[in-house]
N, C-alpha and C positions, 0 to 999 in steps of 0.2 A: 504494500500500498502506500505510495508516492506521498499522499497527501497530506499539509500538516494543518490538522485536524486540530480543536482544544475535543478538552475531552468530556464527555456527554452520560448523565448523568444515567443511571439505568433506568429509571423509572419513566425516564425522558422517550428513552427507546423504545422501550416497551408498549408506551402509549402510540409513537408515530406506529411503528410496527402492527398493534390492534388494530388501527385503523385502517389500513391499506384493506383492500376488495380481494377474496377470494384470488384470481385472475392477478392481483398487481403483488400478491402475496410470493407466490408463485414465481415473479420476476425481478425478486427482490436481490438476488444472490448475482444476478447478470447485471441489475443497474448500479452493485456496489462496483463490481469491475470495472466493467464503462465509466464510473465516476472518478475510480481514480486516474485515468488519463486524461482529464480534466483540467484545464490552468486555472491555478490557484492562488488567492490572494491576500496577505492578512496585511491590515489595517489599522493599529492598533488592538482592540478586542475583536473587534468583526471580523472573521473570515468570509472572501468569496469565492464560489465557485464558478467557474462559467460554464454551464451544462450545456447552451449550446450558443451562435451568434442572437439569438434572444432574447433568450432566459438567464438568471443567475442566480444561485440557491448563495443565502448567509446564513452564518450563523451568528450568533453574535454571545460571546461571553465575558460579560463584564467584568467577573471574576475569578478569570481563566480557566470558569468551567458553564456549560452548557446545563444552565438548571429547570428550564419551562420548557413547555411544546414550542410555543410562543415566539422565543430567540432562535427560532430554526424556519426563517421566510423562502418562501421560492414566488419566483415569476410567472410559474407555467401554468396553463389555462387549467388544471386540475386542482392547483391548490385549495387548499393547505391539506388536501386527502391525497395528495399527488404521489409518489413512488421517488422521487427526488429526495423529500426530507426524511426518509425512513431511511433509504439509502445514505445519506450523513452520516445520519445520527447511529447505524451502525456498521460502519467507516471508523469512526470517530474512537479513542482510546477510552473507554469508561470513568468514570470520575469517582476520584474517591477523598474522604475527608482532608485539606491540606496535613500537613505536620502541625501541632500544635505549638509549636513553638513561638510563631510567630501572632498568634492566636489567643494566647495565653496571657490573661492580666493578673493583676496582683496576688496571685492563687492566697499567700496567706491571710491578706484581709479579702478574701473572700474563697469562702470554703467549696466553692462549686465548680463540680470536674470541669475539664474542656474537652473538647474531642482528641480521642486519641487515633493515633497513626503510625501504622510499622514504622521504622527508621533504618532499617536497612531490605527490609520483603514486605511481604502480604503478611498480615497477624490473621491467626484464624479468628481474632473478636476484635477482628479493623471495622474501618467503617465505610462507607459509600457514603457521596452528597447525599443530600433531601433526608440525615436522619431524624428517626422522629424521638422529641424527650425519651428516656428511662426511667422509669416511674421509678421515686424515691424508695416506695416499700413494695418490694415485688410479693407475687403469691409463692405459695409455698410447693404450691402442681402447679401443673399445665392448667392456661387458661384456653375453654374452648374456643376462641382465636387461634391464641399458641399454634393447639395440635393442628388446625386447619390447616397453618400457613405452614408447620412442617410437613404434611403428608402433601403439600400442591410444590417444594421445594423435592421432596423425593423423589414423586410421579416425573416431575419436570428432567429433573437429572437421571431418572432412568431411561426417559425418553431418548435423551443424549447418548447413554450408554448401551443402547439398541442402535442407533445409528450409527454412531462412531463420525472421527472426528469430518471425515469428506461428508456424511451426512447430516452434520450438526450445522446447518446453515444460519442463515438470518434469522428465520422464523422460528427454530428451537432456540434458538440464542436469546431472543427477547423473550420467548416462553421460559424460559429459566432468568430473567433477569426481574420478568415485572412478578415471580414467584418470591426472587430474591427480594425486592421492595417491600413488598406485601410482609414479609418472614421480617423485615430490619423495623417495618410502622409497628408491628405487633410487640416486638421487645425481643427480637430474638437476632441479635448483633454479629453470633458466630457464625452461623448458617448461610447467614443472607452475605457475608463476607465469603464464604466457603465457595457460596453458588456464583459471586464475582468472578472468584479465582479461576472459577471452571471455563464457564466465558473463556476469560480472558488469554486461556490457556486453546482453548480452541479458534479463537484466533489469533495466535501465533502460530499452530498448526495447519490452517490453511493457507494461510501467508507466505509459507515456506520461512518463515521467520529463521533466521543461522542460532538465536536465541532458544529455541524450542529445543523441549525435551521432553520427550514420552512418558518420560519418572513423573516427571513435576505433573504430567495433565493426570498421570494413574494414581499420585498422591490427593491430587483437587478431588479428584472423585471421590476418590475412599472418603475421605474425609468429611463431602456434606455430606453423602449417603450414610453413611454410623453417625453425623450428626441429628440428619432429619431420622434415621433409623430409630434414636436411642431419646430422644426429643418425647414425645405423647406421653411415655411411664417414667417419666423421671419425674423424681421428688428432689427437696431439700438441697444438701449441697452439691448433688452428681447436676439439679436442674440447672442450678446456678451456672457451674462450669458449663454450663451446655446452651447456657440462654447467651453467654456471653457479658463485654459491657462492651458498650457505644462510646463510652466516656470513660477515663482515666483521670481521679485524681491527683492531683499534687499536693505534697503535704511539706510546711513548713521547715528544711532541714537546722536552720543556720548559720554558720562558719562553717567552709572546710577549705583544706587547702590540698588542690588536683595538680597530677601529677600525669601530662602528656604522654600514649599510650602507642597510639598509632593510628592512622585514617584509613580510610576507603571509602570507594566509588559509591554511590547507588544508582544502581539502571535498572529498571524493571517493565515487565512485559504488558502493566497499565499505562506507562507513558509518564512515571515518575522518576527525576534524576535527582542528585547532587551528591553531600558526601555525609559520612558519619564520623565525629572524632572518638574515640574512645580514649577514657581514663581513669585513674587512679587515687581515691585517695589514701590517708596515711595507713585506716585499717585493710589494704586491698580490695577494699570494696570498688567495684567499676560503674563508672557513671559515661554519658553518651550527651553528647552536642550534634542535633544535626542539622543540616539545611537541603529537606528535599523537598523539589516542587512540582509542577509540569516542565517537562523537557524530555531531548534526549540526552545522545552518546558527548553532545559538547558542554552540558548542564554539570552531567557526569563528571567531564575532567574540569572544566572552570569553576566548577563549587571551591575544589580545594584551596583558593587562592581567593574564597571568599570569607571577609570575616566573621566570626562564629556571633552567633548571637546569646550572650550572654555578656549581664549588662552593658558595661562602657567600653569592653576592650575591643581594642581594633586588629587581633591577635586571628589573621586565618586559619582553619583548619589547617593547612598545611606547618604553620609555625604550631599550632597548641599541642601537634604530636609530641614534638621536640621540646618542647614550652611547660608551663606551669601555671595555672592560677590562683588566685587567691579570692576567696567567694566569700559574702556575707550577703544576709538574706535569704539562701539558696530554698527553690523549691524543686521536689524534687520525687519524679513518678513511682508508683510501685516495679516500675523497670529500669530504674536509675537513669530515668531521662532528666536531662536536669531542664529545668522551665528558665522563660525567659521575662519575666515579670516585671512590672514597671520600679519593683522594689527591691530588684535583686542590684548586686554591684558585682563588680569582679574585677583585680588587675590582674596583668603583668607576672608570675612570678616564676623562679628559678625551674626548670626540670629535672629529668632523674635517666637515665643510664638504664637501661635495662639490666645492667649488673646489678647498680646499686638500692639501698632501700629508699622507699618501701615495694619498687615495682619487679625486683629480685626476688620478692617471695612469691609471687607467681608461679614464679618454675620452681618452686619450693615442694608442692605439693604435687605426690606421686599420682605419675602417667593415670593410672586404674582409678585414683580418686576423682580426675578430672574425668573421665571416657563415660564413671559410673555417674557424675552429676552432669554431663551433655546429655545422657538419653535418660534422663527422669526431668527435664523442663526447664536445664539451666540456657544462658544463653549461647551456648556449645564452643567455645572459644577454647581452644589446648596450647596452653606453653609447653613449650617443646625444646629438647637440645637436641637436635639429630646432627649425625656425619652425611653428608653425600654419599653415593656409593653407587649411583650410573641410572638409569634410566629404565623403564616399562611401556609396551607399547598397551595402550590398551584403544577400546572401538572411538571415545573421544581422541584420542590423540596421544602423545606418550605426555606419562607424569616422571616425576623422581622419584627416585630409589631411595629411601634414607634411612640409617641403623639411630633408632632412638633406645638408648640402655640394653642391646642383644635383641629387639625387635626389627622385624623389616618394617618399613613403614613409605609407604605413598604417596605424595607431595601433589597433588593433584591444584589445576588453577581454579582461581575461585569462581571466573567470569571471563567467558569464552568473545564478547565483543570485540571486534580487531581495534576500536579505540583504547580500548583501556589494555595499559600491557600485562597485565598479566603472564599470559603467555608466551609472549616474550620474551619476560624475564627469567621464568624458567628454562627455557631452551637456553638461556646466557650460563643459569648456575647448572643444569648438563654438563656443562662444558669443563666443569671443574668437580671433577670427585674429590672426594677425602677433604673435601675445606668442612668445618664443622664451623653450623651455625646453631642458633638461639631462635628459635620462627613461632608467630601466632600462629596458627589454623581454625579447621572451624572442622566439626568433625562433620565424614560423609558415612553413615551407618552402612555397612556392608559387611561382606562373611570375613573380608581381609580391612587389618590396617589400613587405614583410608583418609586422607585430609584434607579442607582447601585450605591452600597459603596463601594467607594474607597480606604479614610483613614477617620481615627477617631483618637480624644482624647485618651490617653491609659485609661481603664477602673480605675485604682487607681493611678494615678496620670496626671490630669488636663494639666498638663506644657509640656506632651510632646504629641507627636503623633504616629501611628500606620500608616504603608502604609502596606494595609489587604491583596495587593496584594505579595507582597517582605516577611512582618515579620510576624515569625507566633505567635499569644497570647499563652499561659499557663496559666491552670489551676491557677497556683498563681497568676496570673496578675488580676484573675478577684476579685472583690469585693465579702463581704459573702454571700450565697445563696438567693434567694428566691426562694418562689413559681412560677414558671412562667405556663403562662396560653398559651393555644391551640385554637386556631380559625379553627372549622375543615374547609374544602376548599365547599366551597357555603354555609357558616355561616355567615360571613361579614354581615356589616350594607349595608344596602339595600342604591348604591349607582347608579350612570350614567351606569354605567356596567348592571346591570338590563335589560336598553332597550334589546330589542331583533336583534339589528345590528351584532349581531355573524349569521342569519340565513345567513345573503348576505358573511359577511367576512369568515366564514367558506368554503363558495363555488370557493371565491375568490382561498383564502390556498388551495383547494383540486385538483383544474384546475392546480394551481404552480406545486403541488408535480406529481398529475395522466396525467395530459393532460387533453386534449378536452374532449376524452371519457367517462369519468367518470362523466359530468353532461349530455353526449347526452342519458344517459340509460332510456328508458321509468319509468315518473314520472307527476307526481303532483306538481308543484310550487307553484299554485293555494294556498294551505292554507298559506306557506311562509310569501305571497307577501301580504297576508290582514294579518296576523298579523301586518305584519313592517306596514302599512298602519293605524292600529290601533292604533298605537304606537309616528304616524306619520311623518313614516319615507314612507313616499308616493313615493319619488323619490327612497329609495334603492328596495323598491316592482319593480317597472317599470325596475330597473336595472337587479333584479336576473332574470324576467322573461324572458327579451332581452339575458341575459348570457344562461340562459336554451336553449333557442329558436337557438340562433347562435352554440350550440357546437353541437346540431342535425340536424342543417338543411344539410341532404344531400339529393343530385338527382340523378336522375339516365339517364343514357344514351338511345338513342332510341335503343340498343339493351336491354334492363331495367339492366345496371348493375352502381353501383356509381361510381358515380363521384367525384375527390378528396375534400376535405370541402373546404368551404371557410376561409381560416388561414386569409386574414383582420375582416373580419364581426367577429368571433370571441375575436382575439386580442379585436379588438376595444371596442368590453362590454368587456371582460375582461379588457382592461385600466379605462374604465368608472368606474366600479364596484371597482377596488381595490382607484384608486382619490377615489373616493368618501367616502371609509371607513375610508382613509388616514386622509381626512380630517374633517369627525364628530369624528374621535377618535382625533383629535388636538383639537377641539372645547372643547369635554367632559372632556378631560386633563386640559383643560385650567380653568373650571369650576370646576372640580373636586380640583385643589386646589387655586380655588377664584380669580385665573386670568383672567375673562375673564372681 
């Protein structure tokens, strides 16, 4: 998609698609493709698309995103019920709530929580624009409205799973967005955000976005189906967790001394970009400062040189990652995000190297303990001392091999976008085996020890560090070259990955990509089921059999015509298989790191 369009609220897209006639709905996907080739001009808060020589389509986004259907105007004869408006909304990024850093007032004097937004990724309890206020006192049981909303999200997601990425065009996406909006209005922000994430992944898949990953679509589908499935019968604390929170409170935290740790770029498939800087307090607790807003790779690269929004400091994100802050009147969210209210004061202070107190204590925590924390809902960060040993080929590209206290570890790029230097930096590091590094990485749960590398000490200066998503290493930065080893794909040491769980995982991914029909073709899964059983995965074999059976379950009416497939049965079978593989992968991950 080549159009530079502002984000559009899910409710707007859903309303415009719903207003189309059945004939126009059938033409919607073709209309989106055609619109992408038309000239587009941005003038302040307005984007104009020349539909043809005589017709102009306008999108008005005074706050950075389109929040009402009236803000999309078309000059054609069929307007306002024309195809062009719905096509533009469907082609645009999905609007989310902007980061609360710039929205937060003085939280210390106003206890009312502000809107929450993920700092580096889409959060499970995140929010989208058009969010309704969450009631201060919520029921201990699901309301009738919430039950209906959860079932609607489940059904819409099941329809997407049935169709696969190729069949989930703009109409099915709009149905899911409509269900997500209803869920959000009904006080279910978690499942609403998960549903929006599914639509985002579908659009990335259908547009051949190089950042698209099938595993991420599978995860998004699993999360929304699991949450919607559990909601109707949940009570108490479980219900509160499944509902999620659309607003995140900021609590006063007095004065604090912070030490810059590292910065990383943010570039999401939902059209948001920027940077997040991680800092640590004197006690080792982590805090973040973010600058995330609508934008693309250019903003992700440039945000590191923008001033951080904490008090009156003029430090950029890049500078803060190597310096310190003295903050008074601080406000902090439960996730460690620093507020930027009017009462916050901050001045530059001395930083600390990773080998100095208080930062060095982060690397003193046993690796197994760090992995256990990451697997049970932590921030996912690992602080490791490693020695580079070579590279290994994977489907997504080469990754580094490193020794970490006797453990063979794979270090992969944290993001594959070519505008970000992650992969280029990894290629350079691969030419310097035997180099000892202190690194910050994000756990990537898999049956082999694997993590995504985000920052590392400078190869030739252990007292400095490199933000691998923002800084570019040069050959001159590397120590004297040595002979690197390369481990071909499939020749790595025998680890839990050799267990045949991939036989079930592959079918889960195939269904997420190609839909139910890909598993309905004639075939015999008995051999795969038997192999799973021989390796002690009898439950996986049963799940695989049910997945195939539910996909092929089609009956006929009295006239011999095929009746619609039982989407609920297939969705339940797929969800059970996806949940099982996730839990086994987590167990194998913990075992691989010695954290079990």
